[in-house]
C-alpha positions in Angstrom: 143.3 57.3 122.3 143.1 61.1 120.4 145.7 61.8 117.4 146.7 65.3 117.0 146.9 66.5 113.3 149.5 69.6 112.4 149.7 71.4 109.5 147.1 69.8 107.6 144.1 69.7 107.0 141.0 67.2 108.2 141.1 65.8 104.7 144.9 65.1 104.7 144.9 63.8 108.1 142.5 61.2 107.2 144.7 59.5 104.8 147.1 57.8 107.0 144.2 56.6 109.4 141.7 55.3 106.5 145.1 53.8 105.0 146.0 51.8 108.6 142.0 50.8 108.7 142.2 49.2 105.1 145.4 47.4 106.3 143.8 46.3 109.3 140.5 45.0 107.2 143.4 43.1 104.8 144.7 41.5 108.0 141.1 40.5 109.5 140.3 39.1 106.0 143.6 37.1 105.6 143.1 36.1 109.1 139.4 34.6 108.6 140.7 33.0 105.2 143.5 31.1 106.9 141.9 30.5 110.2 140.5 26.7 111.1 136.9 27.6 112.2 136.2 30.7 113.6 139.8 30.7 115.4 142.3 32.4 113.4 145.5 31.1 114.4 148.0 34.1 114.2 145.6 36.1 116.0 145.6 36.7 119.6 143.1 38.6 122.3 143.5 40.7 125.4 140.2 39.1 126.9 141.4 37.7 130.4 138.2 35.4 130.5 138.7 33.5 126.7 140.0 30.6 127.5 137.9 29.8 130.9 136.9 26.0 129.8 134.3 24.8 131.8 136.7 22.1 133.3 140.5 21.9 133.9 142.7 21.2 131.3 145.5 18.7 131.7 148.5 18.7 129.5 150.1 15.5 128.8 153.7 14.8 127.1 155.5 12.4 125.1 157.3 9.8 125.3 160.9 10.6 126.7 159.3 13.5 127.9 158.7 14.8 131.8 156.9 17.3 133.3 155.0 18.2 136.8 151.8 18.1 138.3 151.2 21.7 139.8 152.5 25.1 139.2 156.2 24.2 140.0 156.8 25.0 135.9 155.7 28.0 135.5 158.5 29.9 135.9 160.6 27.8 134.0 157.9 28.0 131.3 158.4 31.7 130.5 162.0 31.8 130.3 163.8 33.3 127.0 166.7 31.6 125.4 168.8 34.5 127.0 167.9 33.2 130.4 168.3 29.6 130.2 171.9 29.6 131.5 171.3 31.6 133.7 168.6 29.8 135.1 169.4 26.4 134.4 167.8 24.9 137.5 164.3 25.9 136.6 164.6 25.6 133.0 165.3 21.1 133.7 162.1 19.2 132.9 160.4 22.0 130.8 158.5 20.1 128.1 155.4 22.7 127.1 157.9 26.0 126.5 156.0 28.8 127.4 152.4 27.2 126.6 151.3 27.3 130.2 150.9 30.7 131.2 149.8 32.3 128.4 147.0 30.0 128.9 146.1 30.7 132.6 146.5 34.6 131.6 143.2 34.0 129.6 141.6 32.3 132.9 142.2 28.7 131.8 142.9 26.4 134.8 146.1 24.3 133.5 148.0 21.3 135.0 150.6 19.6 133.4 150.5 15.8 133.9 153.9 13.9 134.7 154.5 10.1 133.3 156.9 7.4 132.7 159.7 8.8 130.1 159.5 5.5 128.7 156.8 2.6 129.4 153.8 0.9 127.6 150.7 2.6 126.8 148.8 0.7 129.1 151.2 1.8 132.3 151.2 5.7 131.0 147.5 5.4 130.9 147.0 4.2 134.7 150.0 7.1 135.2 147.4 9.5 133.6 144.4 8.6 135.6 146.1 9.0 138.5 146.4 12.9 137.9 143.0 13.4 136.4 142.1 12.1 140.1 144.5 14.4 141.6 143.2 17.4 139.8 139.7 16.4 140.5 140.6 16.6 143.7 142.3 19.9 143.8 139.6 21.2 142.2 136.6 19.8 142.9 135.7 19.1 139.3 134.0 16.2 137.9 135.8 16.2 134.2 138.8 16.8 132.4 140.0 18.3 129.4 143.2 16.3 128.2 145.8 17.8 125.5 148.5 15.8 124.8 151.4 15.8 122.8 152.9 12.6 121.0 152.3 9.4 123.0 150.4 11.3 125.7 147.5 11.0 123.1 147.2 7.0 123.6 147.2 7.7 127.4 144.7 10.1 127.0 142.4 7.9 125.3 143.0 4.8 127.7 141.7 7.0 130.2 138.9 8.3 128.0 137.8 4.7 127.6 138.3 3.5 131.3 136.3 6.6 132.8 134.5 8.4 130.3 132.6 10.1 132.6 135.8 11.6 134.0 137.0 13.2 130.5 135.2 16.2 128.6 137.7 15.8 126.2 141.0 15.2 124.3 142.7 16.8 122.2 145.7 15.2 120.6 148.9 17.2 119.0 150.9 14.7 116.6 149.8 11.6 118.2 151.0 8.3 116.7 147.6 6.8 117.2 148.3 4.4 114.2 151.4 3.7 115.1 155.2 5.3 114.4 156.8 4.3 111.6 160.4 4.8 113.7 159.1 2.9 116.3 158.7 -0.1 113.6 162.4 0.3 111.9 163.5 0.0 115.7 162.1 -3.1 116.5 163.3 -4.7 113.2 166.6 -3.5 114.1 166.1 -4.5 117.9 165.3 -8.3 116.6 168.4 -8.3 113.8 171.0 -7.6 116.4 170.0 -9.9 119.2 170.7 -12.4 116.6 174.3 -11.1 116.2 176.6 -12.8 119.1 177.0 -11.4 122.1 173.7 -8.9 120.5 171.6 -9.9 123.3 173.8 -7.9 125.6 174.1 -5.1 123.5 170.7 -4.5 123.2 170.1 -5.3 126.9 172.8 -2.2 127.3 171.1 0.0 125.0 167.6 -0.3 126.7 169.2 -0.2 130.4 170.8 3.1 129.5 167.4 4.9 127.6 165.4 3.6 130.8 167.9 5.0 133.5 168.0 8.7 131.1 163.9 8.1 131.2 164.4 7.5 135.2 166.7 10.3 135.7 164.5 13.1 133.5 161.5 11.8 135.5 163.7 12.5 138.7 164.4 16.0 138.3 160.9 16.8 138.1 160.6 14.8 141.7 159.0 11.8 140.6 160.5 7.9 140.8 158.2 6.2 137.7 159.0 2.8 136.3 160.7 2.5 132.8 160.2 0.5 130.3 161.5 1.5 126.9 161.0 -1.4 124.9 157.4 -1.5 126.2 156.7 2.1 124.6 158.9 0.7 121.3 156.1 -2.2 121.6 153.0 0.6 122.3 154.7 3.0 119.4 155.2 0.2 116.6 152.0 -0.4 114.0 151.1 -3.4 115.7 150.6 -2.5 119.1 148.5 0.9 117.8 146.5 -1.8 115.6 145.6 -3.5 118.9 145.2 -0.7 121.5 142.5 1.0 118.6 140.8 -2.7 118.4 140.5 -2.7 122.2 139.3 0.9 122.1 136.7 0.6 119.4 135.2 -2.2 121.3 134.4 -0.3 124.5 132.3 2.6 122.3 128.4 2.7 123.2 126.5 0.9 120.6 126.2 2.6 117.4 129.2 5.4 118.5 131.7 5.8 115.9 135.5 6.0 116.6 137.3 9.2 116.2 139.9 7.4 113.6 138.7 7.2 110.0 138.6 3.5 108.8 141.4 5.3 106.8 143.9 7.9 106.0 141.5 9.6 104.0 138.4 9.6 106.4 137.8 11.2 109.0 137.1 10.0 112.0 134.3 10.9 114.5 133.8 14.6 115.9 133.2 12.7 119.6 133.2 9.2 121.3 130.2 8.1 123.4 130.4 5.2 126.1 128.3 4.0 128.6 128.9 3.5 132.4 127.7 2.5 135.7 128.7 4.8 138.0 128.6 4.2 142.1 125.6 4.2 143.5 123.5 3.9 140.6 122.0 0.4 138.4 121.5 2.0 134.9 124.4 2.5 132.5 124.5 6.0 131.4 126.5 7.1 128.2 128.9 9.7 128.2 130.4 12.1 125.3 133.9 12.9 124.8 134.6 15.5 122.4 138.2 15.1 120.3 140.1 17.2 118.3 143.5 17.0 117.1 146.7 18.4 114.8 149.5 18.2 113.6 152.7 19.8 112.2 153.5 18.2 108.7 157.6 18.9 108.7 159.0 19.5 105.4 162.5 20.6 103.9 161.5 24.0 104.9 158.9 24.2 107.7 161.6 21.8 109.8 164.3 24.0 109.9 163.7 26.4 113.2 165.5 29.9 114.1 169.1 29.9 112.8 169.8 32.8 115.4 170.3 29.4 118.0 172.7 26.5 117.5 170.4 24.0 119.5 167.2 25.3 117.1 169.3 24.3 114.0 170.7 21.2 115.2 167.2 19.6 116.1 165.3 21.1 113.1 167.7 19.8 110.9 167.5 16.6 112.2 163.7 16.4 112.5 163.6 18.1 108.8 166.1 15.2 107.6 163.5 12.7 109.2 160.6 14.3 108.3 161.9 13.4 104.2 162.6 9.6 105.3 158.8 9.1 106.2 156.5 8.1 103.6 154.0 11.0 103.3 153.8 14.0 105.2 155.5 13.8 108.6 156.7 16.5 111.5 159.8 13.8 111.6 158.7 11.4 113.9 154.9 10.8 113.4 153.3 10.9 110.0 150.8 12.8 109.4 148.2 10.0 108.6 148.5 8.9 111.9 148.0 11.5 114.0 144.6 12.3 112.2 141.6 12.3 115.0 138.3 13.6 116.0 137.7 17.3 114.7 140.7 18.4 112.6 142.2 21.5 113.5 144.9 21.7 110.5 147.6 19.5 109.4 149.2 21.8 107.6 151.2 23.6 110.1 155.2 24.0 109.4 156.6 22.2 112.4 158.4 19.2 113.6 158.0 16.8 116.8 159.7 19.6 118.8 158.4 22.8 117.9 154.7 21.4 118.4 155.2 22.1 121.8 157.1 25.2 121.4 160.6 23.2 121.6 163.3 24.1 121.7 162.9 26.9 123.6 160.4 28.8 121.6 162.1 29.0 118.5 160.0 28.1 115.4 160.5 29.2 111.6 159.1 32.7 110.8 156.6 31.4 108.3 154.3 29.4 110.6 151.4 29.7 112.8 152.9 30.3 116.4 152.1 27.0 118.7 151.0 28.8 121.6 148.2 30.9 119.8 147.1 27.7 118.5 147.1 26.0 121.8 145.5 29.3 123.5 142.7 29.2 120.9 142.3 25.5 121.4 141.0 26.4 124.6 139.1 29.1 123.5 137.4 26.4 121.0 136.7 24.0 124.1 135.0 27.4 125.9 133.0 27.7 122.8 132.0 23.9 123.1 130.9 23.7 126.8 133.3 21.9 127.8 
């Protein structure tokens, strides 16, 4: 686009252009400094194929969530807060708010899985594999990329362990892979209440209410799924997570390291190899699953969402308070230590457990990365890595 200059000579006219170029160069330099690898978290692209991964992407929700297999969520996924009340029927069941369509706009084939809102890791793993099979049937793909938030990370790891030939990569977002302190606290509380007179009835009532809420949550997305809030609590506890991790590590191919490091200061492997004998063959083949992760770290500033929307203010403050109660850095529910897995994209995002999936309703702090762009850049990263 040409610019017309009036009443100025060429040298004067060039000054604003040079200034703009200097500003642009400074912004590019800053984006490189604050990016992870070659992907800047606050820089977008108009390339319609930049996120066209080799294999389809399945987004996997966490505990107490729901979403659909298919394209039904696209309309709701693009709603802004001002449209929610007039489109409440579309807004029900949103989880990956505003995150699906940008991926598709840049060439990715994306599906969202619906798992039981409240269930054990084992049950959710079985449900996720059925979703994987469905996507493979629809697309003809032999593998999928799993991108999972919260407890969805455990389900994804189970699927990859049992079917390594069908999972090209796992990306976890604030997955409590070493357990969640809140789940431990809930377990301790339930045990204490059960010892009180009438305590067992109270615990049963609470669990019934949670299971009922989960059933309704799944039902509005069109699925009648089993619910087991106590099973979810046990899976998310430190003991339950340790047991699962031991089983998953035992299934690794000889010489392959775990995506979880030995401790919070040690990075895990960037991939995991497993052997499986595919139907029609007699010799085990080794399959590799690439691993990535990121998480928010909460904090008294980063956890406060946009004050212009009351729900965002309430959710942000509650998770902000929760992030201060957990030992070490936390997004309010999951410690950063527990979420470190594979190739770590970042643990420095000023996000809480809701803003990691662009909730509530796309509201977030002004001074942090955009979760939609971070997810989009991950799809670009997967494409660059050949999956």
